[in-house]
N, CA and C atoms of all chains as a GROMACS GRO file, in nm:
protein
  639
    1UNK      N    1   7.865   5.834   3.971
    1UNK     CA    2   7.771   5.742   4.020
    1UNK      C    3   7.840   5.593   3.925
    2UNK      N    4   7.803   5.507   3.969
    2UNK     CA    5   7.840   5.360   3.916
    2UNK      C    6   7.724   5.284   3.879
    3UNK      N    7   7.750   5.240   3.786
    3UNK     CA    8   7.654   5.118   3.716
    3UNK      C    9   7.682   4.956   3.788
    4UNK      N   10   7.563   4.898   3.843
    4UNK     CA   11   7.598   4.774   3.877
    4UNK      C   12   7.467   4.677   3.903
    5UNK      N   13   7.491   4.562   3.937
    5UNK     CA   14   7.370   4.501   3.916
    5UNK      C   15   7.329   4.470   4.084
    6UNK      N   16   7.195   4.451   4.134
    6UNK     CA   17   7.124   4.403   4.231
    6UNK      C   18   7.159   4.265   4.270
    7UNK      N   19   7.241   4.247   4.373
    7UNK     CA   20   7.242   4.093   4.390
    7UNK      C   21   7.184   4.060   4.517
    8UNK      N   22   7.145   4.128   4.588
    8UNK     CA   23   7.066   4.048   4.709
    8UNK      C   24   7.023   4.186   4.808
    9UNK      N   25   6.975   4.172   4.913
    9UNK     CA   26   6.931   4.239   5.052
    9UNK      C   27   6.981   4.229   5.161
   10UNK      N   28   7.007   4.354   5.222
   10UNK     CA   29   7.048   4.339   5.382
   10UNK      C   30   6.958   4.345   5.468
   11UNK      N   31   6.944   4.296   5.576
   11UNK     CA   32   6.850   4.341   5.698
   11UNK      C   33   6.936   4.367   5.839
   12UNK      N   34   6.923   4.439   5.894
   12UNK     CA   35   6.986   4.481   6.022
   12UNK      C   36   6.880   4.540   6.110
   13UNK      N   37   6.850   4.463   6.239
   13UNK     CA   38   6.761   4.487   6.358
   13UNK      C   39   6.825   4.591   6.423
   14UNK      N   40   6.921   4.565   6.456
   14UNK     CA   41   7.024   4.668   6.545
   14UNK      C   42   7.098   4.788   6.482
   15UNK      N   43   7.031   4.873   6.434
   15UNK     CA   44   7.108   4.989   6.359
   15UNK      C   45   7.077   5.122   6.438
   16UNK      N   46   7.166   5.232   6.338
   16UNK     CA   47   7.154   5.377   6.401
   16UNK      C   48   7.010   5.388   6.340
   17UNK      N   49   6.948   5.510   6.446
   17UNK     CA   50   6.815   5.566   6.415
   17UNK      C   51   6.838   5.626   6.310
   18UNK      N   52   6.886   5.672   6.212
   18UNK     CA   53   6.857   5.739   6.111
   18UNK      C   54   6.851   5.626   5.988
   19UNK      N   55   6.895   5.526   6.013
   19UNK     CA   56   6.886   5.421   5.921
   19UNK      C   57   6.719   5.331   5.907
   20UNK      N   58   6.676   5.354   6.027
   20UNK     CA   59   6.534   5.335   6.046
   20UNK      C   60   6.428   5.313   5.886
   21UNK      N   61   6.385   5.204   5.880
   21UNK     CA   62   6.294   5.196   5.754
   21UNK      C   63   6.372   5.225   5.622
   22UNK      N   64   6.449   5.200   5.595
   22UNK     CA   65   6.549   5.226   5.490
   22UNK      C   66   6.552   5.066   5.439
   23UNK      N   67   6.554   5.060   5.310
   23UNK     CA   68   6.580   4.927   5.249
   23UNK      C   69   6.724   4.905   5.196
   24UNK      N   70   6.800   4.826   5.234
   24UNK     CA   71   6.936   4.816   5.180
   24UNK      C   72   6.968   4.718   5.084
   25UNK      N   73   7.025   4.736   5.011
   25UNK     CA   74   7.081   4.627   4.873
   25UNK      C   75   7.201   4.635   4.846
   26UNK      N   76   7.224   4.493   4.798
   26UNK     CA   77   7.339   4.472   4.818
   26UNK      C   78   7.378   4.476   4.636
   27UNK      N   79   7.483   4.563   4.562
   27UNK     CA   80   7.503   4.606   4.418
   27UNK      C   81   7.658   4.544   4.415
   28UNK      N   82   7.674   4.472   4.285
   28UNK     CA   83   7.769   4.432   4.253
   28UNK      C   84   7.821   4.528   4.108
   29UNK      N   85   7.930   4.588   4.154
   29UNK     CA   86   7.944   4.679   4.074
   29UNK      C   87   7.996   4.663   3.942
   30UNK      N   88   7.972   4.717   3.821
   30UNK     CA   89   8.050   4.683   3.709
   30UNK      C   90   8.165   4.747   3.648
   31UNK      N   91   8.256   4.706   3.581
   31UNK     CA   92   8.360   4.775   3.524
   31UNK      C   93   8.336   4.865   3.381
   32UNK      N   94   8.428   4.960   3.379
   32UNK     CA   95   8.389   5.045   3.228
   32UNK      C   96   8.349   4.955   3.121
   33UNK      N   97   8.367   4.846   3.110
   33UNK     CA   98   8.328   4.772   2.987
   33UNK      C   99   8.178   4.721   3.015
   34UNK      N  100   8.137   4.722   3.140
   34UNK     CA  101   7.983   4.712   3.172
   34UNK      C  102   7.980   4.523   3.244
   35UNK      N  103   8.167   4.481   3.263
   35UNK     CA  104   8.156   4.345   3.306
   35UNK      C  105   8.155   4.369   3.506
   36UNK      N  106   8.117   4.240   3.542
   36UNK     CA  107   8.128   4.229   3.727
   36UNK      C  108   8.279   4.291   3.739
   37UNK      N  109   8.300   4.393   3.849
   37UNK     CA  110   8.423   4.409   3.870
   37UNK      C  111   8.472   4.392   3.983
   38UNK      N  112   8.370   4.252   4.061
   38UNK     CA  113   8.402   4.236   4.188
   38UNK      C  114   8.385   4.302   4.322
   39UNK      N  115   8.366   4.452   4.293
   39UNK     CA  116   8.330   4.502   4.439
   39UNK      C  117   8.174   4.512   4.422
   40UNK      N  118   8.133   4.533   4.582
   40UNK     CA  119   8.005   4.526   4.623
   40UNK      C  120   8.004   4.632   4.694
   41UNK      N  121   7.891   4.707   4.699
   41UNK     CA  122   7.866   4.814   4.788
   41UNK      C  123   7.742   4.784   4.824
   42UNK      N  124   7.689   4.815   4.946
   42UNK     CA  125   7.555   4.847   5.007
   42UNK      C  126   7.526   5.013   4.971
   43UNK      N  127   7.359   4.984   4.929
   43UNK     CA  128   7.329   5.106   4.901
   43UNK      C  129   7.158   5.101   4.952
   44UNK      N  130   7.132   5.240   4.971
   44UNK     CA  131   6.974   5.248   5.014
   44UNK      C  132   6.888   5.283   4.889
   45UNK      N  133   6.792   5.208   4.913
   45UNK     CA  134   6.700   5.176   4.761
   45UNK      C  135   6.538   5.251   4.812
   46UNK      N  136   6.538   5.335   4.714
   46UNK     CA  137   6.395   5.412   4.767
   46UNK      C  138   6.324   5.376   4.602
   47UNK      N  139   6.374   5.329   4.507
   47UNK     CA  140   6.326   5.296   4.416
   47UNK      C  141   6.245   5.170   4.352
   48UNK      N  142   6.244   5.082   4.460
   48UNK     CA  143   6.181   4.942   4.486
   48UNK      C  144   6.274   4.869   4.345
   49UNK      N  145   6.372   4.863   4.376
   49UNK     CA  146   6.477   4.762   4.258
   49UNK      C  147   6.480   4.652   4.344
   50UNK      N  148   6.494   4.539   4.198
   50UNK     CA  149   6.484   4.418   4.240
   50UNK      C  150   6.600   4.356   4.222
   51UNK      N  151   6.625   4.221   4.296
   51UNK     CA  152   6.766   4.160   4.251
   51UNK      C  153   6.764   4.106   4.087
   52UNK      N  154   6.878   4.146   4.055
   52UNK     CA  155   6.889   4.138   3.908
   52UNK      C  156   6.885   4.243   3.827
   53UNK      N  157   6.808   4.352   3.877
   53UNK     CA  158   6.823   4.480   3.833
   53UNK      C  159   6.941   4.558   3.789
   54UNK      N  160   6.980   4.582   3.688
   54UNK     CA  161   7.062   4.695   3.663
   54UNK      C  162   7.072   4.838   3.689
   55UNK      N  163   7.147   4.889   3.797
   55UNK     CA  164   7.097   5.009   3.833
   55UNK      C  165   7.228   5.107   3.827
   56UNK      N  166   7.187   5.219   3.886
   56UNK     CA  167   7.324   5.319   3.884
   56UNK      C  168   7.320   5.355   3.997
   57UNK      N  169   7.438   5.385   4.088
   57UNK     CA  170   7.423   5.440   4.234
   57UNK      C  171   7.507   5.537   4.273
   58UNK      N  172   7.430   5.620   4.310
   58UNK     CA  173   7.542   5.767   4.365
   58UNK      C  174   7.544   5.723   4.502
   59UNK      N  175   7.678   5.838   4.506
   59UNK     CA  176   7.733   5.837   4.647
   59UNK      C  177   7.760   5.980   4.657
   60UNK      N  178   7.793   5.978   4.827
   60UNK     CA  179   7.827   6.123   4.866
   60UNK      C  180   7.709   6.222   4.865
   61UNK      N  181   7.687   6.341   4.862
   61UNK     CA  182   7.574   6.435   4.881
   61UNK      C  183   7.466   6.376   4.761
   62UNK      N  184   7.509   6.328   4.628
   62UNK     CA  185   7.419   6.288   4.514
   62UNK      C  186   7.351   6.191   4.563
   63UNK      N  187   7.402   6.098   4.674
   63UNK     CA  188   7.334   6.026   4.706
   63UNK      C  189   7.221   6.042   4.836
   64UNK      N  190   7.269   6.166   4.906
   64UNK     CA  191   7.168   6.192   4.994
   64UNK      C  192   7.031   6.288   4.894
   65UNK      N  193   7.067   6.307   4.787
   65UNK     CA  194   6.958   6.406   4.708
   65UNK      C  195   6.876   6.297   4.659
   66UNK      N  196   6.923   6.159   4.645
   66UNK     CA  197   6.803   6.089   4.602
   66UNK      C  198   6.706   6.077   4.694
   67UNK      N  199   6.738   6.073   4.862
   67UNK     CA  200   6.666   6.074   4.938
   67UNK      C  201   6.560   6.178   4.965
   68UNK      N  202   6.650   6.299   4.990
   68UNK     CA  203   6.570   6.439   5.006
   68UNK      C  204   6.626   6.525   4.971
   69UNK      N  205   6.613   6.564   4.798
   69UNK     CA  206   6.691   6.683   4.775
   69UNK      C  207   6.663   6.802   4.830
   70UNK      N  208   6.798   6.863   4.824
   70UNK     CA  209   6.816   7.010   4.886
   70UNK      C  210   6.903   7.035   4.981
   71UNK      N  211   6.929   7.131   5.093
   71UNK     CA  212   7.029   7.163   5.130
   71UNK      C  213   7.012   7.114   5.282
   72UNK      N  214   6.904   7.065   5.304
   72UNK     CA  215   6.841   7.014   5.447
   72UNK      C  216   6.873   6.884   5.457
   73UNK      N  217   6.923   6.798   5.355
   73UNK     CA  218   6.952   6.671   5.372
   73UNK      C  219   7.104   6.633   5.438
   74UNK      N  220   7.177   6.735   5.506
   74UNK     CA  221   7.292   6.716   5.525
   74UNK      C  222   7.321   6.630   5.631
   75UNK      N  223   7.203   6.609   5.707
   75UNK     CA  224   7.213   6.504   5.842
   75UNK      C  225   7.203   6.351   5.820
   76UNK      N  226   7.150   6.352   5.662
   76UNK     CA  227   7.090   6.190   5.645
   76UNK      C  228   7.194   6.106   5.657
   77UNK      N  229   7.198   5.976   5.740
   77UNK     CA  230   7.302   5.904   5.752
   77UNK      C  231   7.303   5.779   5.620
   78UNK      N  232   7.330   5.869   5.462
   78UNK     CA  233   7.332   5.786   5.348
   78UNK      C  234   7.474   5.826   5.289
   79UNK      N  235   7.540   5.744   5.253
   79UNK     CA  236   7.655   5.738   5.153
   79UNK      C  237   7.673   5.690   5.003
   80UNK      N  238   7.534   5.619   4.987
   80UNK     CA  239   7.549   5.549   4.839
   80UNK      C  240   7.404   5.526   4.863
   81UNK      N  241   7.322   5.567   4.729
   81UNK     CA  242   7.183   5.509   4.693
   81UNK      C  243   7.196   5.480   4.563
   82UNK      N  244   7.032   5.388   4.554
   82UNK     CA  245   7.029   5.363   4.416
   82UNK      C  246   6.977   5.496   4.331
   83UNK      N  247   7.038   5.561   4.238
   83UNK     CA  248   6.985   5.677   4.141
   83UNK      C  249   6.887   5.639   4.048
   84UNK      N  250   6.905   5.524   3.983
   84UNK     CA  251   6.812   5.463   3.864
   84UNK      C  252   6.824   5.312   3.837
   85UNK      N  253   6.755   5.285   3.773
   85UNK     CA  254   6.740   5.137   3.737
   85UNK      C  255   6.734   5.132   3.560
   86UNK      N  256   6.842   5.090   3.506
   86UNK     CA  257   6.873   5.125   3.439
   86UNK      C  258   6.782   4.987   3.322
   87UNK      N  259   6.766   5.062   3.197
   87UNK     CA  260   6.679   4.987   3.130
   87UNK      C  261   6.750   4.950   2.971
   88UNK      N  262   6.850   5.026   2.962
   88UNK     CA  263   6.917   5.005   2.819
   88UNK      C  264   7.061   5.083   2.829
   89UNK      N  265   7.158   5.021   2.794
   89UNK     CA  266   7.303   5.110   2.783
   89UNK      C  267   7.361   5.055   2.653
   90UNK      N  268   7.417   5.165   2.572
   90UNK     CA  269   7.486   5.159   2.472
   90UNK      C  270   7.658   5.122   2.490
   91UNK      N  271   7.801   5.259   5.156
   91UNK     CA  272   7.811   5.154   5.282
   91UNK      C  273   7.866   5.022   5.236
   92UNK      N  274   7.945   4.960   5.295
   92UNK     CA  275   7.974   4.820   5.265
   92UNK      C  276   7.947   4.718   5.390
   93UNK      N  277   7.973   4.599   5.345
   93UNK     CA  278   7.950   4.539   5.404
   93UNK      C  279   8.064   4.433   5.469
   94UNK      N  280   8.082   4.395   5.606
   94UNK     CA  281   8.203   4.338   5.661
   94UNK      C  282   8.187   4.271   5.787
   95UNK      N  283   8.278   4.222   5.816
   95UNK     CA  284   8.262   4.115   5.974
   95UNK      C  285   8.383   4.193   6.065
   96UNK      N  286   8.315   4.215   6.175
   96UNK     CA  287   8.387   4.263   6.269
   96UNK      C  288   8.510   4.164   6.300
   97UNK      N  289   8.658   4.217   6.306
   97UNK     CA  290   8.729   4.071   6.375
   97UNK      C  291   8.841   4.146   6.432
   98UNK      N  292   8.806   4.268   6.533
   98UNK     CA  293   8.895   4.294   6.621
   98UNK      C  294   8.836   4.422   6.691
   99UNK      N  295   8.914   4.435   6.817
   99UNK     CA  296   8.908   4.599   6.896
   99UNK      C  297   9.022   4.668   6.854
  100UNK      N  298   8.984   4.818   6.874
  100UNK     CA  299   9.140   4.896   6.890
  100UNK      C  300   9.112   4.970   7.036
  101UNK      N  301   9.208   4.988   7.091
  101UNK     CA  302   9.212   5.071   7.225
  101UNK      C  303   9.288   5.192   7.220
  102UNK      N  304   9.216   5.307   7.243
  102UNK     CA  305   9.349   5.418   7.256
  102UNK      C  306   9.308   5.518   7.367
  103UNK      N  307   9.366   5.528   7.504
  103UNK     CA  308   9.384   5.605   7.604
  103UNK      C  309   9.380   5.752   7.556
  104UNK      N  310   9.512   5.783   7.467
  104UNK     CA  311   9.498   5.926   7.414
  104UNK      C  312   9.458   5.918   7.261
  105UNK      N  313   9.358   5.991   7.270
  105UNK     CA  314   9.304   6.029   7.185
  105UNK      C  315   9.253   6.154   7.106
  106UNK      N  316   9.209   6.153   7.013
  106UNK     CA  317   9.150   6.323   6.957
  106UNK      C  318   9.028   6.327   7.086
  107UNK      N  319   9.004   6.436   7.138
  107UNK     CA  320   8.863   6.451   7.215
  107UNK      C  321   8.765   6.444   7.138
  108UNK      N  322   8.729   6.479   7.035
  108UNK     CA  323   8.654   6.464   6.933
  108UNK      C  324   8.603   6.342   6.919
  109UNK      N  325   8.673   6.242   6.952
  109UNK     CA  326   8.626   6.120   6.940
  109UNK      C  327   8.525   6.054   7.048
  110UNK      N  328   8.548   6.164   7.136
  110UNK     CA  329   8.453   6.103   7.227
  110UNK      C  330   8.456   5.955   7.318
  111UNK      N  331   8.560   5.916   7.282
  111UNK     CA  332   8.583   5.798   7.366
  111UNK      C  333   8.505   5.682   7.266
  112UNK      N  334   8.493   5.685   7.181
  112UNK     CA  335   8.390   5.592   7.086
  112UNK      C  336   8.482   5.448   7.078
  113UNK      N  337   8.378   5.344   7.072
  113UNK     CA  338   8.466   5.216   7.067
  113UNK      C  339   8.513   5.187   6.913
  114UNK      N  340   8.602   5.154   6.896
  114UNK     CA  341   8.687   5.156   6.762
  114UNK      C  342   8.698   5.007   6.729
  115UNK      N  343   8.633   4.955   6.613
  115UNK     CA  344   8.636   4.794   6.596
  115UNK      C  345   8.698   4.793   6.470
  116UNK      N  346   8.760   4.688   6.460
  116UNK     CA  347   8.838   4.663   6.325
  116UNK      C  348   8.771   4.587   6.205
  117UNK      N  349   8.731   4.634   6.090
  117UNK     CA  350   8.640   4.560   6.016
  117UNK      C  351   8.701   4.494   5.867
  118UNK      N  352   8.685   4.393   5.848
  118UNK     CA  353   8.741   4.330   5.735
  118UNK      C  354   8.626   4.307   5.610
  119UNK      N  355   8.651   4.396   5.513
  119UNK     CA  356   8.529   4.414   5.440
  119UNK      C  357   8.527   4.257   5.328
  120UNK      N  358   8.356   4.237   5.333
  120UNK     CA  359   8.326   4.135   5.257
  120UNK      C  360   8.344   4.161   5.136
  121UNK      N  361   8.385   4.065   5.044
  121UNK     CA  362   8.363   4.077   4.878
  121UNK      C  363   8.521   4.164   4.860
  122UNK      N  364   8.524   4.232   4.761
  122UNK     CA  365   8.650   4.338   4.711
  122UNK      C  366   8.608   4.455   4.772
  123UNK      N  367   8.705   4.495   4.824
  123UNK     CA  368   8.645   4.653   4.852
  123UNK      C  369   8.816   4.710   4.855
  124UNK      N  370   8.834   4.849   4.810
  124UNK     CA  371   8.966   4.915   4.809
  124UNK      C  372   8.921   5.029   4.866
  125UNK      N  373   8.978   5.050   4.998
  125UNK     CA  374   8.990   5.171   5.073
  125UNK      C  375   9.131   5.254   5.039
  126UNK      N  376   9.101   5.369   5.099
  126UNK     CA  377   9.221   5.457   5.047
  126UNK      C  378   9.375   5.385   5.072
  127UNK      N  379   9.384   5.307   5.164
  127UNK     CA  380   9.492   5.218   5.177
  127UNK      C  381   9.463   5.074   5.186
  128UNK      N  382   9.528   5.037   5.059
  128UNK     CA  383   9.483   4.855   5.056
  128UNK      C  384   9.529   4.779   5.138
  129UNK      N  385   9.476   4.807   5.265
  129UNK     CA  386   9.547   4.704   5.389
  129UNK      C  387   9.459   4.594   5.411
  130UNK      N  388   9.348   4.616   5.345
  130UNK     CA  389   9.214   4.471   5.370
  130UNK      C  390   9.155   4.477   5.499
  131UNK      N  391   9.126   4.593   5.549
  131UNK     CA  392   9.065   4.636   5.656
  131UNK      C  393   9.023   4.770   5.688
  132UNK      N  394   8.943   4.824   5.756
  132UNK     CA  395   8.942   4.957   5.825
  132UNK      C  396   8.900   4.962   5.964
  133UNK      N  397   8.908   5.057   6.036
  133UNK     CA  398   8.869   5.064   6.174
  133UNK      C  399   8.783   5.141   6.191
  134UNK      N  400   8.676   5.136   6.206
  134UNK     CA  401   8.536   5.221   6.242
  134UNK      C  402   8.502   5.242   6.355
  135UNK      N  403   8.406   5.345   6.377
  135UNK     CA  404   8.364   5.367   6.527
  135UNK      C  405   8.224   5.256   6.536
  136UNK      N  406   8.193   5.255   6.664
  136UNK     CA  407   8.055   5.160   6.664
  136UNK      C  408   7.968   5.233   6.793
  137UNK      N  409   7.862   5.258   6.732
  137UNK     CA  410   7.749   5.329   6.812
  137UNK      C  411   7.604   5.262   6.835
  138UNK      N  412   7.638   5.080   6.768
  138UNK     CA  413   7.499   5.021   6.762
  138UNK      C  414   7.556   4.899   6.854
  139UNK      N  415   7.699   4.895   6.947
  139UNK     CA  416   7.738   4.772   6.994
  139UNK      C  417   7.761   4.648   6.918
  140UNK      N  418   7.823   4.667   6.821
  140UNK     CA  419   7.890   4.549   6.764
  140UNK      C  420   7.965   4.463   6.828
  141UNK      N  421   8.010   4.330   6.784
  141UNK     CA  422   8.116   4.270   6.882
  141UNK      C  423   8.155   4.184   6.769
  142UNK      N  424   8.274   4.139   6.803
  142UNK     CA  425   8.367   4.026   6.709
  142UNK      C  426   8.318   3.963   6.664
  143UNK      N  427   8.306   3.910   6.516
  143UNK     CA  428   8.237   3.806   6.475
  143UNK      C  429   8.112   3.846   6.388
  144UNK      N  430   8.029   3.968   6.433
  144UNK     CA  431   7.936   4.014   6.389
  144UNK      C  432   7.957   4.064   6.220
  145UNK      N  433   7.875   4.057   6.155
  145UNK     CA  434   7.844   4.115   6.000
  145UNK      C  435   7.793   4.233   6.018
  146UNK      N  436   7.837   4.350   5.979
  146UNK     CA  437   7.804   4.467   6.003
  146UNK      C  438   7.769   4.571   5.854
  147UNK      N  439   7.697   4.664   5.866
  147UNK     CA  440   7.732   4.767   5.755
  147UNK      C  441   7.798   4.893   5.838
  148UNK      N  442   7.878   4.932   5.720
  148UNK     CA  443   7.975   5.026   5.761
  148UNK      C  444   7.925   5.159   5.661
  149UNK      N  445   7.908   5.272   5.717
  149UNK     CA  446   7.921   5.400   5.631
  149UNK      C  447   8.039   5.443   5.631
  150UNK      N  448   8.088   5.514   5.464
  150UNK     CA  449   8.191   5.598   5.521
  150UNK      C  450   8.180   5.768   5.467
  151UNK      N  451   8.265   5.833   5.518
  151UNK     CA  452   8.277   5.963   5.479
  151UNK      C  453   8.169   6.033   5.594
  152UNK      N  454   8.108   6.157   5.581
  152UNK     CA  455   8.017   6.244   5.623
  152UNK      C  456   7.916   6.158   5.736
  153UNK      N  457   7.831   6.088   5.642
  153UNK     CA  458   7.731   6.004   5.748
  153UNK      C  459   7.815   5.952   5.874
  154UNK      N  460   7.925   5.876   5.840
  154UNK     CA  461   7.984   5.817   5.988
  154UNK      C  462   8.069   5.922   6.091
  155UNK      N  463   8.028   6.073   6.026
  155UNK     CA  464   8.083   6.114   6.114
  155UNK      C  465   7.930   6.175   6.247
  156UNK      N  466   7.846   6.183   6.129
  156UNK     CA  467   7.717   6.225   6.217
  156UNK      C  468   7.631   6.124   6.301
  157UNK      N  469   7.696   5.983   6.300
  157UNK     CA  470   7.638   5.835   6.364
  157UNK      C  471   7.626   5.854   6.486
  158UNK      N  472   7.721   5.915   6.547
  158UNK     CA  473   7.724   5.944   6.675
  158UNK      C  474   7.608   6.012   6.735
  159UNK      N  475   7.559   6.094   6.651
  159UNK     CA  476   7.412   6.180   6.711
  159UNK      C  477   7.313   6.105   6.686
  160UNK      N  478   7.312   5.986   6.653
  160UNK     CA  479   7.184   5.893   6.626
  160UNK      C  480   7.052   5.959   6.631
  161UNK      N  481   6.978   5.998   6.733
  161UNK     CA  482   6.857   6.015   6.709
  161UNK      C  483   6.847   6.173   6.668
  162UNK      N  484   6.949   6.280   6.688
  162UNK     CA  485   6.942   6.413   6.662
  162UNK      C  486   6.969   6.393   6.506
  163UNK      N  487   7.012   6.309   6.429
  163UNK     CA  488   7.053   6.311   6.262
  163UNK      C  489   6.934   6.254   6.201
  164UNK      N  490   6.868   6.176   6.299
  164UNK     CA  491   6.724   6.059   6.236
  164UNK      C  492   6.629   6.174   6.233
  165UNK      N  493   6.652   6.288   6.343
  165UNK     CA  494   6.527   6.396   6.348
  165UNK      C  495   6.577   6.513   6.246
  166UNK      N  496   6.665   6.507   6.160
  166UNK     CA  497   6.714   6.632   6.081
  166UNK      C  498   6.742   6.744   6.203
  167UNK      N  499   6.823   6.732   6.343
  167UNK     CA  500   6.853   6.836   6.410
  167UNK      C  501   6.979   6.841   6.363
  168UNK      N  502   7.058   6.980   6.427
  168UNK     CA  503   7.217   7.000   6.385
  168UNK      C  504   7.283   6.872   6.461
  169UNK      N  505   7.388   6.852   6.388
  169UNK     CA  506   7.453   6.758   6.438
  169UNK      C  507   7.616   6.812   6.427
  170UNK      N  508   7.725   6.731   6.472
  170UNK     CA  509   7.864   6.749   6.497
  170UNK      C  510   7.920   6.677   6.383
  171UNK      N  511   7.954   6.791   6.284
  171UNK     CA  512   8.054   6.726   6.145
  171UNK      C  513   8.184   6.760   6.191
  172UNK      N  514   8.223   6.763   6.287
  172UNK     CA  515   8.358   6.796   6.281
  172UNK      C  516   8.453   6.653   6.354
  173UNK      N  517   8.396   6.566   6.375
  173UNK     CA  518   8.479   6.436   6.438
  173UNK      C  519   8.571   6.425   6.346
  174UNK      N  520   8.705   6.339   6.397
  174UNK     CA  521   8.749   6.303   6.318
  174UNK      C  522   8.742   6.154   6.285
  175UNK      N  523   8.653   6.124   6.198
  175UNK     CA  524   8.628   5.989   6.180
  175UNK      C  525   8.567   5.963   6.028
  176UNK      N  526   8.589   5.844   5.961
  176UNK     CA  527   8.577   5.870   5.829
  176UNK      C  528   8.509   5.727   5.811
  177UNK      N  529   8.464   5.631   5.897
  177UNK     CA  530   8.403   5.495   5.899
  177UNK      C  531   8.311   5.468   6.023
  178UNK      N  532   8.198   5.450   6.004
  178UNK     CA  533   8.119   5.386   6.117
  178UNK      C  534   8.019   5.292   6.092
  179UNK      N  535   7.993   5.225   6.209
  179UNK     CA  536   7.918   5.076   6.178
  179UNK      C  537   7.768   5.165   6.198
  180UNK      N  538   7.680   5.130   6.131
  180UNK     CA  539   7.552   5.179   6.119
  180UNK      C  540   7.453   5.060   6.136
  181UNK      N  541   7.511   4.932   6.150
  181UNK     CA  542   7.414   4.860   6.169
  181UNK      C  543   7.477   4.695   6.162
  182UNK      N  544   7.400   4.610   6.272
  182UNK     CA  545   7.462   4.473   6.274
  182UNK      C  546   7.357   4.389   6.198
  183UNK      N  547   7.393   4.344   6.106
  183UNK     CA  548   7.332   4.218   5.994
  183UNK      C  549   7.266   4.135   6.053
  184UNK      N  550   7.162   4.074   6.047
  184UNK     CA  551   7.087   3.988   6.070
  184UNK      C  552   7.059   3.872   5.964
  185UNK      N  553   7.043   3.964   5.852
  185UNK     CA  554   7.036   3.827   5.769
  185UNK      C  555   7.087   3.912   5.610
  186UNK      N  556   7.153   3.840   5.495
  186UNK     CA  557   7.176   3.853   5.386
  186UNK      C  558   7.108   3.767   5.299
  187UNK      N  559   7.023   3.846   5.193
  187UNK     CA  560   6.965   3.728   5.116
  187UNK      C  561   7.029   3.755   4.953
  188UNK      N  562   7.126   3.660   4.898
  188UNK     CA  563   7.156   3.694   4.791
  188UNK      C  564   7.062   3.613   4.694
  189UNK      N  565   7.062   3.672   4.595
  189UNK     CA  566   6.962   3.633   4.450
  189UNK      C  567   7.025   3.560   4.337
  190UNK      N  568   7.022   3.407   4.376
  190UNK     CA  569   7.119   3.327   4.319
  190UNK      C  570   7.155   3.334   4.178
  191UNK      N  571   7.086   3.378   4.108
  191UNK     CA  572   7.096   3.419   3.976
  191UNK      C  573   7.186   3.525   3.970
  192UNK      N  574   7.157   3.636   4.030
  192UNK     CA  575   7.210   3.720   3.993
  192UNK      C  576   7.348   3.751   4.061
  193UNK      N  577   7.390   3.650   4.146
  193UNK     CA  578   7.535   3.686   4.225
  193UNK      C  579   7.562   3.560   4.163
  194UNK      N  580   7.541   3.484   4.093
  194UNK     CA  581   7.610   3.366   4.026
  194UNK      C  582   7.662   3.391   3.898
  195UNK      N  583   7.651   3.533   3.844
  195UNK     CA  584   7.736   3.584   3.722
  195UNK      C  585   7.875   3.582   3.760
  196UNK      N  586   7.974   3.520   3.656
  196UNK     CA  587   8.106   3.573   3.659
  196UNK      C  588   8.150   3.674   3.715
  197UNK      N  589   8.223   3.679   3.838
  197UNK     CA  590   8.292   3.827   3.907
  197UNK      C  591   8.163   3.894   3.970
  198UNK      N  592   8.064   3.834   3.993
  198UNK     CA  593   7.933   3.940   4.064
  198UNK      C  594   7.984   3.952   4.188
  199UNK      N  595   8.019   3.851   4.263
  199UNK     CA  596   8.028   3.881   4.405
  199UNK      C  597   8.138   3.781   4.486
  200UNK      N  598   8.267   3.785   4.434
  200UNK     CA  599   8.372   3.725   4.458
  200UNK      C  600   8.380   3.713   4.640
  201UNK      N  601   8.423   3.600   4.697
  201UNK     CA  602   8.402   3.624   4.828
  201UNK      C  603   8.302   3.650   4.936
  202UNK      N  604   8.209   3.708   4.876
  202UNK     CA  605   8.057   3.752   4.969
  202UNK      C  606   8.004   3.634   4.979
  203UNK      N  607   7.982   3.524   4.915
  203UNK     CA  608   7.917   3.448   4.928
  203UNK      C  609   7.966   3.282   5.054
  204UNK      N  610   8.090   3.355   5.074
  204UNK     CA  611   8.163   3.260   5.162
  204UNK      C  612   8.105   3.316   5.321
  205UNK      N  613   8.090   3.407   5.368
  205UNK     CA  614   8.014   3.407   5.516
  205UNK      C  615   7.892   3.406   5.506
  206UNK      N  616   7.811   3.388   5.390
  206UNK     CA  617   7.650   3.381   5.384
  206UNK      C  618   7.581   3.254   5.447
  207UNK      N  619   7.655   3.141   5.457
  207UNK     CA  620   7.579   3.022   5.541
  207UNK      C  621   7.547   3.032   5.687
  208UNK      N  622   7.641   3.148   5.740
  208UNK     CA  623   7.668   3.142   5.896
  208UNK      C  624   7.553   3.254   5.921
  209UNK      N  625   7.496   3.343   5.810
  209UNK     CA  626   7.403   3.450   5.826
  209UNK      C  627   7.273   3.390   5.765
  210UNK      N  628   7.273   3.282   5.724
  210UNK     CA  629   7.110   3.198   5.700
  210UNK      C  630   7.076   3.236   5.577
  211UNK      N  631   7.165   3.309   5.484
  211UNK     CA  632   7.144   3.375   5.360
  211UNK      C  633   7.150   3.262   5.278
  212UNK      N  634   7.086   3.268   5.135
  212UNK     CA  635   7.078   3.196   5.027
  212UNK      C  636   7.176   3.226   4.934
  213UNK      N  637   7.283   3.165   4.964
  213UNK     CA  638   7.363   3.125   4.843
  213UNK      C  639   7.354   3.113   4.703
   0.00000   0.00000   0.00000
């Protein structure tokens, strides 16, 4: 996973069937020191995160497990998902 | 997934049969993105009829291989995971809305504000 900050949202009407109903957010990834790294990813958000929220984003099978845990999620069209909304970090 | 803009087409008559003649588009990622090869672009298969100039959402890895099966994937049915594909366009972007405060932090989104006026977003 990575840490990042939600900076916005993305809407796409013409999209793959498997994306229907998914909320897409833009996440500015942080670097190891917690500063903005300049890298931006698009992640599926199921936690109702909002702009400015500090989040962790999971990739790969970890991202699919956010949407639907278990072995039956391999057909999900998801490679990045918000896994947690961070309240504090040391 | 990443956000990018379609900047070109690729044609290939002789191709792996598992590509199934899929349309191949050249995508330039918005913001800073580091693909496996630092070329500043990637070639993605397109199943949503995107075109040059469109802003798109691109999935990488396994979801990209599944995108060709559209409805079957959405219904959780078995899909072909053996395609020689690692990037696929999953959506044509209508609108990007940037939070002014969050995106204004130093280094938060270099380059990503530039395309937004054409998308009707709030930079």
